[in-house]
py3Dmol code that shows the C-alpha trace and the ligand (Angstrom):
import py3Dmol

protein = """\
ATOM      1  CA  MET A   1       3.504  -4.745  38.281  1.00  0.00           C
ATOM      2  CA  ILE A   2       2.450  -5.416  34.720  1.00  0.00           C
ATOM      3  CA  LYS A   3       0.560  -8.717  34.596  1.00  0.00           C
ATOM      4  CA  LYS A   4      -1.493  -8.415  31.398  1.00  0.00           C
ATOM      5  CA  ALA A   5      -0.322  -8.454  27.785  1.00  0.00           C
ATOM      6  CA  ILE A   6      -2.267  -7.905  24.575  1.00  0.00           C
ATOM      7  CA  LEU A   7      -1.195  -9.869  21.488  1.00  0.00           C
ATOM      8  CA  PRO A   8      -3.022  -8.646  18.373  1.00  0.00           C
ATOM      9  CA  VAL A   9      -3.339 -11.698  16.082  1.00  0.00           C
ATOM     10  CA  ALA A  10      -6.321 -10.773  13.911  1.00  0.00           C
ATOM     11  CA  GLY A  11      -4.272  -9.630  10.885  1.00  0.00           C
ATOM     12  CA  LEU A  12      -4.642 -11.737   7.770  1.00  0.00           C
ATOM     13  CA  GLY A  13      -0.942 -11.970   7.007  1.00  0.00           C
ATOM     14  CA  THR A  14      -0.988 -10.966   3.362  1.00  0.00           C
ATOM     15  CA  ARG A  15       2.817 -10.526   3.404  1.00  0.00           C
ATOM     16  CA  PHE A  16       3.102 -14.243   4.152  1.00  0.00           C
ATOM     17  CA  LEU A  17       0.845 -15.671   1.411  1.00  0.00           C
ATOM     18  CA  PRO A  18       0.451 -18.391   0.222  1.00  0.00           C
ATOM     19  CA  ALA A  19       1.531 -19.987   3.564  1.00  0.00           C
ATOM     20  CA  SER A  20      -1.037 -17.933   5.477  1.00  0.00           C
ATOM     21  CA  LYS A  21      -3.949 -18.711   3.125  1.00  0.00           C
ATOM     22  CA  SER A  22      -5.487 -21.399   5.343  1.00  0.00           C
ATOM     23  CA  ILE A  23      -3.403 -21.294   8.514  1.00  0.00           C
ATOM     24  CA  PRO A  24      -2.724 -18.212  10.624  1.00  0.00           C
ATOM     25  CA  LYS A  25       0.723 -16.737   9.973  1.00  0.00           C
ATOM     26  CA  GLU A  26       1.295 -16.945  13.748  1.00  0.00           C
ATOM     27  CA  MET A  27       0.980 -20.752  13.496  1.00  0.00           C
ATOM     28  CA  VAL A  28       3.713 -21.160  10.878  1.00  0.00           C
ATOM     29  CA  THR A  29       6.440 -23.186  12.552  1.00  0.00           C
ATOM     30  CA  VAL A  30       9.825 -21.805  13.463  1.00  0.00           C
ATOM     31  CA  VAL A  31      11.859 -25.032  13.849  1.00  0.00           C
ATOM     32  CA  ASP A  32       9.429 -27.218  15.845  1.00  0.00           C
ATOM     33  CA  ARG A  33       6.816 -24.869  17.278  1.00  0.00           C
ATOM     34  CA  PRO A  34       4.572 -22.075  16.004  1.00  0.00           C
ATOM     35  CA  ALA A  35       5.965 -18.557  15.941  1.00  0.00           C
ATOM     36  CA  ILE A  36       3.334 -17.390  18.448  1.00  0.00           C
ATOM     37  CA  GLU A  37       4.758 -19.700  21.145  1.00  0.00           C
ATOM     38  CA  TYR A  38       8.037 -17.736  21.179  1.00  0.00           C
ATOM     39  CA  VAL A  39       6.153 -14.474  21.701  1.00  0.00           C
ATOM     40  CA  VAL A  40       3.941 -15.903  24.453  1.00  0.00           C
ATOM     41  CA  LYS A  41       7.047 -17.286  26.207  1.00  0.00           C
ATOM     42  CA  GLU A  42       8.759 -13.907  25.933  1.00  0.00           C
ATOM     43  CA  ALA A  43       5.751 -12.330  27.701  1.00  0.00           C
ATOM     44  CA  VAL A  44       5.726 -15.045  30.367  1.00  0.00           C
ATOM     45  CA  ALA A  45       9.468 -14.549  30.967  1.00  0.00           C
ATOM     46  CA  ALA A  46       8.706 -10.860  31.639  1.00  0.00           C
ATOM     47  CA  GLY A  47       6.236 -11.809  34.395  1.00  0.00           C
ATOM     48  CA  ILE A  48       2.983 -11.655  32.413  1.00  0.00           C
ATOM     49  CA  LYS A  49       0.181 -13.796  33.881  1.00  0.00           C
ATOM     50  CA  GLN A  50      -2.673 -13.055  31.496  1.00  0.00           C
ATOM     51  CA  ILE A  51      -2.296 -13.106  27.718  1.00  0.00           C
ATOM     52  CA  ILE A  52      -5.126 -11.493  25.775  1.00  0.00           C
ATOM     53  CA  LEU A  53      -5.272 -12.560  22.144  1.00  0.00           C
ATOM     54  CA  VAL A  54      -7.142 -10.095  19.936  1.00  0.00           C
ATOM     55  CA  THR A  55      -8.182 -12.478  17.231  1.00  0.00           C
ATOM     56  CA  HIS A  56     -10.337 -13.271  14.194  1.00  0.00           C
ATOM     57  CA  SER A  57     -12.749 -16.114  13.382  1.00  0.00           C
ATOM     58  CA  SER A  58     -10.221 -17.693  10.976  1.00  0.00           C
ATOM     59  CA  LYS A  59      -7.616 -18.047  13.715  1.00  0.00           C
ATOM     60  CA  ALA A  60      -9.120 -20.587  16.107  1.00  0.00           C
ATOM     61  CA  SER A  61      -6.044 -22.814  15.728  1.00  0.00           C
ATOM     62  CA  ILE A  62      -4.084 -20.314  17.856  1.00  0.00           C
ATOM     63  CA  GLU A  63      -6.538 -20.733  20.756  1.00  0.00           C
ATOM     64  CA  ASN A  64      -6.542 -24.517  20.219  1.00  0.00           C
ATOM     65  CA  TYR A  65      -2.757 -24.610  20.441  1.00  0.00           C
ATOM     66  CA  PHE A  66      -2.779 -23.125  23.954  1.00  0.00           C
ATOM     67  CA  ASP A  67      -5.752 -25.253  25.074  1.00  0.00           C
ATOM     68  CA  ARG A  68      -5.511 -28.858  26.314  1.00  0.00           C
ATOM     69  CA  ASN A  69      -6.123 -31.625  23.775  1.00  0.00           C
ATOM     70  CA  PHE A  70      -7.648 -34.532  25.684  1.00  0.00           C
ATOM     71  CA  GLU A  71      -7.558 -37.108  22.852  1.00  0.00           C
ATOM     72  CA  LEU A  72      -3.928 -36.403  22.016  1.00  0.00           C
ATOM     73  CA  GLU A  73      -2.886 -36.451  25.677  1.00  0.00           C
ATOM     74  CA  THR A  74      -4.630 -39.804  26.274  1.00  0.00           C
ATOM     75  CA  THR A  75      -3.002 -41.331  23.197  1.00  0.00           C
ATOM     76  CA  LEU A  76       0.481 -40.142  24.209  1.00  0.00           C
ATOM     77  CA  GLU A  77      -0.087 -41.435  27.734  1.00  0.00           C
ATOM     78  CA  LYS A  78      -1.183 -44.884  26.459  1.00  0.00           C
ATOM     79  CA  LYS A  79       1.896 -45.045  24.231  1.00  0.00           C
ATOM     80  CA  ASN A  80       4.071 -43.982  27.168  1.00  0.00           C
ATOM     81  CA  LYS A  81       5.402 -40.962  25.253  1.00  0.00           C
ATOM     82  CA  ILE A  82       5.865 -38.981  28.438  1.00  0.00           C
ATOM     83  CA  ASP A  83       8.377 -36.441  27.102  1.00  0.00           C
ATOM     84  CA  LEU A  84       6.015 -35.394  24.337  1.00  0.00           C
ATOM     85  CA  LEU A  85       3.087 -35.387  26.745  1.00  0.00           C
ATOM     86  CA  ASN A  86       4.964 -33.046  29.064  1.00  0.00           C
ATOM     87  CA  GLU A  87       5.915 -30.833  26.173  1.00  0.00           C
ATOM     88  CA  ILE A  88       2.371 -30.327  24.911  1.00  0.00           C
ATOM     89  CA  THR A  89       0.819 -29.829  28.348  1.00  0.00           C
ATOM     90  CA  LYS A  90       3.452 -27.411  29.653  1.00  0.00           C
ATOM     91  CA  ILE A  91       3.594 -24.825  26.883  1.00  0.00           C
ATOM     92  CA  VAL A  92       2.718 -22.129  29.407  1.00  0.00           C
ATOM     93  CA  PRO A  93       2.947 -22.397  33.217  1.00  0.00           C
ATOM     94  CA  GLU A  94      -0.261 -23.223  35.082  1.00  0.00           C
ATOM     95  CA  ASP A  95      -0.560 -19.750  36.589  1.00  0.00           C
ATOM     96  CA  VAL A  96      -0.698 -18.119  33.137  1.00  0.00           C
ATOM     97  CA  SER A  97      -4.084 -17.806  31.452  1.00  0.00           C
ATOM     98  CA  ILE A  98      -4.717 -17.190  27.775  1.00  0.00           C
ATOM     99  CA  ILE A  99      -7.987 -15.626  26.798  1.00  0.00           C
ATOM    100  CA  SER A 100      -9.273 -14.140  23.579  1.00  0.00           C
ATOM    101  CA  VAL A 101     -11.421 -11.325  22.330  1.00  0.00           C
ATOM    102  CA  ARG A 102     -12.413 -10.656  18.739  1.00  0.00           C
ATOM    103  CA  GLN A 103     -11.528  -7.758  16.506  1.00  0.00           C
ATOM    104  CA  PRO A 104     -14.682  -7.610  14.398  1.00  0.00           C
ATOM    105  CA  GLN A 105     -13.274  -5.283  11.722  1.00  0.00           C
ATOM    106  CA  PRO A 106      -9.697  -4.704  10.496  1.00  0.00           C
ATOM    107  CA  LEU A 107      -9.485  -1.058  11.558  1.00  0.00           C
ATOM    108  CA  GLY A 108      -5.808  -1.010  12.554  1.00  0.00           C
ATOM    109  CA  LEU A 109      -3.446  -1.833  15.426  1.00  0.00           C
ATOM    110  CA  GLY A 110      -4.851   0.889  17.691  1.00  0.00           C
ATOM    111  CA  HIS A 111      -8.340  -0.517  17.195  1.00  0.00           C
ATOM    112  CA  ALA A 112      -7.099  -4.074  17.905  1.00  0.00           C
ATOM    113  CA  VAL A 113      -5.641  -2.934  21.243  1.00  0.00           C
ATOM    114  CA  LEU A 114      -8.869  -1.077  22.050  1.00  0.00           C
ATOM    115  CA  CYS A 115     -10.838  -4.327  21.547  1.00  0.00           C
ATOM    116  CA  ALA A 116      -9.224  -5.601  24.797  1.00  0.00           C
ATOM    117  CA  LYS A 117     -10.345  -2.542  26.834  1.00  0.00           C
ATOM    118  CA  ASP A 118     -12.872  -4.382  29.004  1.00  0.00           C
ATOM    119  CA  VAL A 119     -10.389  -7.128  29.892  1.00  0.00           C
ATOM    120  CA  ILE A 120      -7.657  -4.592  30.711  1.00  0.00           C
ATOM    121  CA  GLY A 121      -9.950  -2.473  32.933  1.00  0.00           C
ATOM    122  CA  SER A 122      -7.812  -0.185  35.090  1.00  0.00           C
ATOM    123  CA  ASP A 123      -4.612  -2.251  34.780  1.00  0.00           C
ATOM    124  CA  ASP A 124      -1.512  -1.050  32.950  1.00  0.00           C
ATOM    125  CA  PHE A 125      -0.414  -3.548  30.316  1.00  0.00           C
ATOM    126  CA  ALA A 126       2.093  -4.686  27.709  1.00  0.00           C
ATOM    127  CA  VAL A 127       1.549  -5.116  23.963  1.00  0.00           C
ATOM    128  CA  LEU A 128       3.561  -7.612  21.900  1.00  0.00           C
ATOM    129  CA  LEU A 129       3.185  -7.731  18.121  1.00  0.00           C
ATOM    130  CA  PRO A 130       3.586 -11.389  17.168  1.00  0.00           C
ATOM    131  CA  ASP A 131       5.175 -10.815  13.731  1.00  0.00           C
ATOM    132  CA  VAL A 132       8.431  -9.892  15.419  1.00  0.00           C
ATOM    133  CA  LEU A 133      10.439 -12.480  17.342  1.00  0.00           C
ATOM    134  CA  VAL A 134      12.924 -11.096  19.853  1.00  0.00           C
ATOM    135  CA  LYS A 135      15.870 -13.370  20.598  1.00  0.00           C
ATOM    136  CA  GLU A 136      17.721 -12.250  23.682  1.00  0.00           C
ATOM    137  CA  ARG A 137      21.510 -12.046  23.487  1.00  0.00           C
ATOM    138  CA  SER A 138      21.818 -12.583  27.245  1.00  0.00           C
ATOM    139  CA  SER A 139      19.587 -14.002  29.976  1.00  0.00           C
ATOM    140  CA  GLU A 140      18.080 -10.522  30.403  1.00  0.00           C
ATOM    141  CA  ASN A 141      14.714 -10.223  28.732  1.00  0.00           C
ATOM    142  CA  ASP A 142      14.224  -6.766  27.159  1.00  0.00           C
ATOM    143  CA  LEU A 143      10.505  -6.735  27.919  1.00  0.00           C
ATOM    144  CA  ALA A 144      11.205  -7.569  31.570  1.00  0.00           C
ATOM    145  CA  GLN A 145      13.522  -4.548  31.726  1.00  0.00           C
ATOM    146  CA  MET A 146      10.780  -2.339  30.271  1.00  0.00           C
ATOM    147  CA  VAL A 147       8.298  -3.668  32.838  1.00  0.00           C
ATOM    148  CA  ALA A 148      10.778  -2.961  35.663  1.00  0.00           C
ATOM    149  CA  ARG A 149      11.432   0.576  34.375  1.00  0.00           C
ATOM    150  CA  PHE A 150       7.674   1.261  34.096  1.00  0.00           C
ATOM    151  CA  SER A 151       7.177   0.080  37.688  1.00  0.00           C
ATOM    152  CA  GLN A 152       9.866   2.494  38.900  1.00  0.00           C
ATOM    153  CA  THR A 153       8.952   5.546  36.834  1.00  0.00           C
ATOM    154  CA  ASN A 154       5.357   5.123  35.601  1.00  0.00           C
ATOM    155  CA  ALA A 155       6.611   6.262  32.185  1.00  0.00           C
ATOM    156  CA  ALA A 156       5.252   4.271  29.217  1.00  0.00           C
ATOM    157  CA  GLN A 157       8.027   2.277  27.523  1.00  0.00           C
ATOM    158  CA  ILE A 158       8.348   1.848  23.755  1.00  0.00           C
ATOM    159  CA  MET A 159      10.951  -0.652  22.529  1.00  0.00           C
ATOM    160  CA  VAL A 160      13.109   0.678  19.685  1.00  0.00           C
ATOM    161  CA  GLU A 161      16.078  -0.373  17.592  1.00  0.00           C
ATOM    162  CA  ALA A 162      18.121   1.435  14.941  1.00  0.00           C
ATOM    163  CA  VAL A 163      17.243   0.574  11.331  1.00  0.00           C
ATOM    164  CA  PRO A 164      18.880   1.632   8.052  1.00  0.00           C
ATOM    165  CA  ARG A 165      17.621   5.096   7.090  1.00  0.00           C
ATOM    166  CA  GLU A 166      15.972   3.818   3.876  1.00  0.00           C
ATOM    167  CA  LEU A 167      13.639   1.561   5.902  1.00  0.00           C
ATOM    168  CA  VAL A 168      12.157   4.194   8.245  1.00  0.00           C
ATOM    169  CA  ASP A 169       8.957   4.451   6.176  1.00  0.00           C
ATOM    170  CA  GLN A 170       8.024   0.887   7.229  1.00  0.00           C
ATOM    171  CA  TYR A 171       7.905   1.580  10.982  1.00  0.00           C
ATOM    172  CA  GLY A 172       6.813   3.857  13.768  1.00  0.00           C
ATOM    173  CA  ILE A 173       9.800   6.185  14.332  1.00  0.00           C
ATOM    174  CA  VAL A 174      10.586   8.005  17.576  1.00  0.00           C
ATOM    175  CA  ASP A 175      12.023  11.474  18.156  1.00  0.00           C
ATOM    176  CA  VAL A 176      14.622  11.697  20.941  1.00  0.00           C
ATOM    177  CA  ASP A 177      17.263  14.259  21.914  1.00  0.00           C
ATOM    178  CA  GLN A 178      19.934  11.644  22.299  1.00  0.00           C
ATOM    179  CA  THR A 179      20.128   8.083  20.976  1.00  0.00           C
ATOM    180  CA  PRO A 180      19.892   5.786  24.011  1.00  0.00           C
ATOM    181  CA  GLN A 181      22.502   3.126  24.714  1.00  0.00           C
ATOM    182  CA  MET A 182      21.313  -0.463  24.382  1.00  0.00           C
ATOM    183  CA  GLY A 183      19.296  -1.376  27.485  1.00  0.00           C
ATOM    184  CA  GLU A 184      18.656   2.297  28.302  1.00  0.00           C
ATOM    185  CA  SER A 185      15.416   4.329  28.300  1.00  0.00           C
ATOM    186  CA  VAL A 186      15.307   8.000  27.308  1.00  0.00           C
ATOM    187  CA  VAL A 187      12.442  10.478  27.242  1.00  0.00           C
ATOM    188  CA  MET A 188      10.707  10.541  23.889  1.00  0.00           C
ATOM    189  CA  LYS A 189       9.842  13.910  22.306  1.00  0.00           C
ATOM    190  CA  GLY A 190       7.592  12.498  19.620  1.00  0.00           C
ATOM    191  CA  ILE A 191       6.593   9.458  17.593  1.00  0.00           C
ATOM    192  CA  VAL A 192       5.303   9.184  14.038  1.00  0.00           C
ATOM    193  CA  GLU A 193       3.915   6.266  12.061  1.00  0.00           C
ATOM    194  CA  LYS A 194       5.733   5.343   8.847  1.00  0.00           C
ATOM    195  CA  PRO A 195       7.232   8.771   8.009  1.00  0.00           C
ATOM    196  CA  SER A 196       8.810   9.444   4.626  1.00  0.00           C
ATOM    197  CA  ILE A 197      12.607   9.163   4.691  1.00  0.00           C
ATOM    198  CA  ASP A 198      13.130  12.939   4.536  1.00  0.00           C
ATOM    199  CA  LYS A 199      10.646  13.612   7.386  1.00  0.00           C
ATOM    200  CA  ALA A 200      11.773  10.881   9.811  1.00  0.00           C
ATOM    201  CA  PRO A 201      12.944  12.375  13.130  1.00  0.00           C
ATOM    202  CA  SER A 202      15.516   9.561  13.636  1.00  0.00           C
ATOM    203  CA  ASN A 203      16.268   6.009  12.512  1.00  0.00           C
ATOM    204  CA  LEU A 204      15.004   4.493  15.789  1.00  0.00           C
ATOM    205  CA  SER A 205      12.125   2.226  14.861  1.00  0.00           C
ATOM    206  CA  VAL A 206       9.323   0.892  17.044  1.00  0.00           C
ATOM    207  CA  ILE A 207       9.801  -2.855  17.323  1.00  0.00           C
ATOM    208  CA  GLY A 208       6.375  -3.960  18.506  1.00  0.00           C
ATOM    209  CA  ARG A 209       6.866  -4.198  22.267  1.00  0.00           C
ATOM    210  CA  TYR A 210       5.138  -1.602  24.437  1.00  0.00           C
ATOM    211  CA  VAL A 211       4.371  -1.103  28.141  1.00  0.00           C
ATOM    212  CA  LEU A 212       1.432   1.282  28.397  1.00  0.00           C
ATOM    213  CA  PRO A 213      -0.787   2.843  31.062  1.00  0.00           C
ATOM    214  CA  ALA A 214      -4.463   1.805  31.183  1.00  0.00           C
ATOM    215  CA  LYS A 215      -5.530   5.338  30.268  1.00  0.00           C
ATOM    216  CA  ILE A 216      -4.266   4.909  26.707  1.00  0.00           C
ATOM    217  CA  MET A 217      -7.509   2.986  26.092  1.00  0.00           C
ATOM    218  CA  ASN A 218      -9.480   6.224  26.598  1.00  0.00           C
ATOM    219  CA  ILE A 219      -7.116   7.990  24.185  1.00  0.00           C
ATOM    220  CA  LEU A 220      -7.581   5.220  21.604  1.00  0.00           C
ATOM    221  CA  GLU A 221     -11.353   5.698  21.767  1.00  0.00           C
ATOM    222  CA  THR A 222     -11.010   9.181  20.343  1.00  0.00           C
ATOM    223  CA  THR A 223      -7.988   8.633  18.076  1.00  0.00           C
ATOM    224  CA  PRO A 224      -8.974   9.318  14.454  1.00  0.00           C
ATOM    225  CA  LYS A 225      -7.773   7.200  11.548  1.00  0.00           C
ATOM    226  CA  GLY A 226      -4.173   7.951  10.606  1.00  0.00           C
ATOM    227  CA  ALA A 227      -1.543   6.380   8.322  1.00  0.00           C
ATOM    228  CA  GLY A 228      -3.005   3.759   5.958  1.00  0.00           C
ATOM    229  CA  ASN A 229      -6.501   4.989   6.940  1.00  0.00           C
ATOM    230  CA  GLU A 230      -6.229   2.890  10.135  1.00  0.00           C
ATOM    231  CA  ILE A 231      -6.505   3.723  13.846  1.00  0.00           C
ATOM    232  CA  GLN A 232      -2.836   3.746  14.835  1.00  0.00           C
ATOM    233  CA  LEU A 233      -1.434   2.862  18.245  1.00  0.00           C
ATOM    234  CA  THR A 234       1.432   5.228  17.379  1.00  0.00           C
ATOM    235  CA  ASP A 235      -0.988   8.199  17.178  1.00  0.00           C
ATOM    236  CA  ALA A 236      -2.466   7.376  20.608  1.00  0.00           C
ATOM    237  CA  ILE A 237       1.070   7.188  22.050  1.00  0.00           C
ATOM    238  CA  ALA A 238       1.806  10.609  20.503  1.00  0.00           C
ATOM    239  CA  THR A 239      -1.270  12.019  22.294  1.00  0.00           C
ATOM    240  CA  LEU A 240      -0.219  10.363  25.570  1.00  0.00           C
ATOM    241  CA  GLN A 241       3.241  11.849  25.185  1.00  0.00           C
ATOM    242  CA  SER A 242       1.819  15.388  25.055  1.00  0.00           C
ATOM    243  CA  SER A 243       0.639  15.037  28.697  1.00  0.00           C
ATOM    244  CA  ASP A 244       2.749  12.220  30.206  1.00  0.00           C
ATOM    245  CA  VAL A 245       6.365  11.106  30.106  1.00  0.00           C
ATOM    246  CA  VAL A 246       6.865   8.367  27.506  1.00  0.00           C
ATOM    247  CA  GLU A 247      10.257   6.722  27.112  1.00  0.00           C
ATOM    248  CA  ALA A 248      11.993   4.940  24.239  1.00  0.00           C
ATOM    249  CA  PHE A 249      13.783   1.804  25.452  1.00  0.00           C
ATOM    250  CA  ARG A 250      16.616   0.638  23.182  1.00  0.00           C
ATOM    251  CA  MET A 251      16.595  -3.127  23.016  1.00  0.00           C
ATOM    252  CA  GLN A 252      19.581  -5.433  23.377  1.00  0.00           C
ATOM    253  CA  GLY A 253      18.201  -8.590  21.744  1.00  0.00           C
ATOM    254  CA  GLU A 254      18.019  -9.492  18.068  1.00  0.00           C
ATOM    255  CA  THR A 255      14.802  -9.175  16.065  1.00  0.00           C
ATOM    256  CA  PHE A 256      13.345 -11.341  13.318  1.00  0.00           C
ATOM    257  CA  ASP A 257      10.385 -10.072  11.332  1.00  0.00           C
ATOM    258  CA  CYS A 258       8.474 -13.314  10.771  1.00  0.00           C
ATOM    259  CA  GLY A 259       5.775 -11.426   8.883  1.00  0.00           C
ATOM    260  CA  SER A 260       8.232 -11.268   5.965  1.00  0.00           C
ATOM    261  CA  LYS A 261       9.515 -14.346   4.158  1.00  0.00           C
ATOM    262  CA  LEU A 262      13.225 -13.580   4.432  1.00  0.00           C
ATOM    263  CA  GLY A 263      12.896 -12.546   8.073  1.00  0.00           C
ATOM    264  CA  TYR A 264      11.164 -15.862   8.708  1.00  0.00           C
ATOM    265  CA  LEU A 265      13.940 -17.873   7.000  1.00  0.00           C
ATOM    266  CA  LYS A 266      16.529 -16.009   9.066  1.00  0.00           C
ATOM    267  CA  ALA A 267      14.602 -16.861  12.240  1.00  0.00           C
ATOM    268  CA  VAL A 268      14.498 -20.565  11.300  1.00  0.00           C
ATOM    269  CA  LEU A 269      18.292 -20.562  10.814  1.00  0.00           C
ATOM    270  CA  HIS A 270      19.026 -18.794  14.097  1.00  0.00           C
ATOM    271  CA  TYR A 271      16.529 -20.678  16.268  1.00  0.00           C
ATOM    272  CA  GLY A 272      17.451 -23.916  14.456  1.00  0.00           C
ATOM    273  CA  ILE A 273      21.161 -23.806  15.251  1.00  0.00           C
ATOM    274  CA  GLU A 274      20.408 -22.958  18.878  1.00  0.00           C
ATOM    275  CA  HIS A 275      17.780 -25.668  19.342  1.00  0.00           C
ATOM    276  CA  PRO A 276      18.789 -27.820  22.341  1.00  0.00           C
ATOM    277  CA  LYS A 277      18.153 -31.146  20.549  1.00  0.00           C
ATOM    278  CA  LEU A 278      18.459 -30.384  16.821  1.00  0.00           C
ATOM    279  CA  GLY A 279      20.975 -27.538  16.875  1.00  0.00           C
ATOM    280  CA  GLN A 280      24.259 -29.387  16.455  1.00  0.00           C
ATOM    281  CA  GLU A 281      23.123 -31.535  13.550  1.00  0.00           C
ATOM    282  CA  PHE A 282      21.346 -28.631  11.902  1.00  0.00           C
ATOM    283  CA  LYS A 283      24.528 -26.556  12.069  1.00  0.00           C
ATOM    284  CA  LYS A 284      26.464 -29.425  10.512  1.00  0.00           C
ATOM    285  CA  MET A 285      23.892 -29.652   7.705  1.00  0.00           C
ATOM    286  CA  ILE A 286      24.328 -25.952   6.966  1.00  0.00           C
ATOM    287  CA  GLU A 287      28.117 -26.283   6.944  1.00  0.00           C
ATOM    288  CA  GLU A 288      27.852 -29.248   4.567  1.00  0.00           C
ATOM    289  CA  LEU A 289      25.950 -27.086   2.111  1.00  0.00           C
ATOM    290  CA  ASN A 290      29.317 -25.467   1.521  1.00  0.00           C
ATOM    291  CA  ILE A 291      27.931 -22.297  -0.056  1.00  0.00           C
TER     292      ILE A 291
END
"""
ligand_1 = """\
16
LIG
C 3.237 -1.816 13.397
C 3.293 -0.462 14.100
C 4.628 0.233 13.793
C 5.774 -0.675 14.205
C 5.651 -2.040 13.497
C 6.706 -3.012 14.036
O 3.190 -1.600 12.003
O 2.200 0.327 13.677
O 4.690 1.446 14.508
O 7.008 -0.068 13.873
O 4.367 -2.630 13.734
O 6.666 -4.219 13.365
P 2.790 -2.771 10.944
O 4.029 -3.557 10.716
O 1.698 -3.564 11.589
O 2.338 -2.037 9.720
"""
view = py3Dmol.view(width=600, height=400)
view.addModel(protein, "pdb")
view.setStyle({"model": 0}, {"cartoon": {"style": "trace"}})
view.addModel(ligand_1, "xyz")
view.setStyle({"model": 1}, {"stick": {}})
view.zoomTo()
view.show()
């Protein structure tokens, strides 16, 4: 089973300036918790037990968030604020560990994943890109389905969703014979990073959730720079696909690109109205805007 997940968080978040000037974009709050918490919880819900943050010196607040805070806990305890105390000490279950490695240079997503090679060792693993939040439409977690499919078939799983044709140059795009149904995996014939609209093999975009075999680390070591002059995970997956079966899994959930300002606002609205404590009043506030 897949127990390890890599979360690359070293990026400087230029699309989210000025908010990300002095705090990591992953720490910007969506309703009442940082965006990264949703992604970590998604991984945990899929059975992940070890989260590996690939991070940067300016992003220590992410590690601090998942660490204990003795002073704060003592103060909350003294004030008998037990609900809050429970909330801040139980962000992840006790059997889940969060560790970090550094990405010393911004050489691309493929390079960020490669930075976790020693921690991954010979284990197969998941990758979750924290810019994208995935809100499940049902109790079934898409990543958990990818993990289950990988365990049955040993085929790498790449999560995809259909995007408008004019946006294909912003994503990795997969080539398949037949568009999969939602919740289905199909064999991938190819994958290309940010193709021009006329060269895109489909409109199925890579969403930023992957289940990959350990051996992709060896491929990444020899993957040359690609699109944007960066070492691309997409290019390593293309190499893997020439020797092994790789599948595109079509997601069922809804995505929010929190790396972009409008995507972030949309996420706040959706997660806000579904918040167990604030949701009802928040919905009423939106209705009262009467726009
Ligand atoms: C990365 C991947 C791309 C994927 C995208 C999803 O690109 O390289 O294949 O479609 O994430 O968000 P980035 O957005 O980091 O440029």
